C-alpha positions, 0 to 999 in steps of 0.5 A: 479191405472192401467196405459194404458193396452198397457204399462203394457203388453207392460213393462211386455213382454219385462221383460219377454222376457228378465228375466233369473236366477235372473235378466233380460239381456237388450237385448237376442240377442244383450246384454246377458250379466248382466249390472249394471244400466240396471237392477237398472232400470228393478227392477224399472220397476218391482216395477212398476208392482208389481212384486216381481222379482223387489227385486231379480233383484236389489240382482242380480246386486250387486252380482258380488260385490268384497269384497272392495265394487266395484261394477262391470258394467257386470256379463258375462253370459259365461267366456268373456274378453275385460273389464279388467283382470277379466273373469267372470265379468268386471274390470269398473263400472257404474252409481250407481242407485241401491240406488233409485231402493231400495227405489222406491221398499220400497214405492211400498211396496216390500221389498229388499232382506236382506243384499241390503241396506248393499251392496249399502252403502259398493258399495257407500262407495268404490266410496267415498274412491277410487275414489274421487279427493282431491277437492271432485268430483267422477271421472271415467276412461273408457267412459263406466263408465258414462252410456252415452259411446260416449257422444260428451263430450269425443270426444276429447279423441278420437280427432274427433267429428264425431261419428263412431262406429269402431273408438270408439270400437277401442278407448274404447279398447285402453282405457282398456289397458291404465287403471290400475288396483287394485288387485281385478281387478277393475279399478283404474286409467288410464294413458288416461282418467280420468275425473269427469262427471256431471252426474255420480256426480250427481247420486252418490250424489243423491244414497247417499241421497236416503241411507239416507233416507232408513236407517236413516243415518246422515253420507250419508245426509252429503256426500249427501250435499257435493258432491252435493256442489262441483257439484255446486261449480266446475261444474256449468256452468252459460254461458250455464246454465247447469253443465259440466264435469271436465278433469283429465286426458286427454280431452278438451273443448268438455268436456263442449258440451251441452248434456241431462246429463249436467242437471242432476244435478238438481236432487241435487243442492241446489240452485233453481234457478239453477235447473230452468234455468237447467230445462227450457232447457228440456222443450224448444222445440228448445233445448232438448224437443222433442216430444218424449221425450227428446234430448240428444243433443239440436236441432240446434246444430252441433253435433245435429243428431237425429237417431246417437248413443249418438249424440241427440237420446232419452234415456228411463233412461235419461228421467226417471231421469230427470223426477225425477229432475222435480218431486223434484222441483215441475216442474209439468208442465216438469214431466208431458210432460216428462211421457207422451213423454216417455210411447207413446214412447215406444209403438211407437218404439216397447221398443227399447234401444233408439229412434228418439226423433222427430218421436219416431223410434226405435233405437238400440236393439228393444225391450230393457228392461229398455224401460219397465220403461214406467210402471213407470209413474203414470196413465193416468186418463182415459177419460169419454165417451162422452154422447151419442147424443139425 
């Protein structure tokens, strides 16, 4: 089925503008490099448009993979520094959306580049072997690895509750200095920041399940189930009806603040009641539900600021992943609401990096490649023309 022309044309134009040699930069001016999970969402968007560049972009985002299997969160367009000891790529990683992207490609009739699934398996295997705690949760060693860079859940690490770009940027670079890197240059630990986030663990369990579906591997089914059980067993907060993060080095109570990524484990939980309770918050107009997508911080919370970076705006990639969670649990009304709001917001915001969830006003880089996810939602059936008056 064809989508509304504005969405198709807009998504295609954004991706074309951002396309380089084998991948899209998120935004040519603000983000001139390859970013890992951005490229995964670009791949999903290309696939929705039926464009074979979907497979090329997915392969490209794995091109910087180290021999160990570690996948950096950036591959630089030119020599750079500031993200670890490597000069051509980052030493940190990002959410493993690549397995889901591979499944979307196959469902759309597009074959991944040969070897892509093997690289994805090595990438996930690295996380299980090098980023797993003794109690069975995956951990990250820098906020960049979460994808939700300056989430309120990290406020206790920086020691402030009010967001400031300068303060958080300085802190991010201090954390690079506090990071331990292995002989390949990959980040492995930090003396100041280590946390097991609910969302990262959910994304990883979901990736393991997607890989199992693609390959038929019972081992990855088992790993997915075990990680989902650990998330429920260790991170579920029954009082708040969402999942929280677990500080390991540093941190404090802010790790349990209500943020949208605390609902992401609905993607993988085996407990239908927990999924129902979490997803109900996404439907609540007094919580996360807003006219132009899901708020990152619920309405009415003291830290909710609809136009402040990671303090409340709607993000297209998180809307999309919560849409996937809603589909899993056949929460049709919620899925349709997210799809409709995301399509409208992409157009109203000019395909922005993120936007005000109350008004749709574009924020951050405009346009941003992952806003092309608007093309990944099902088509809106054409409305019949009203009958002509007699």
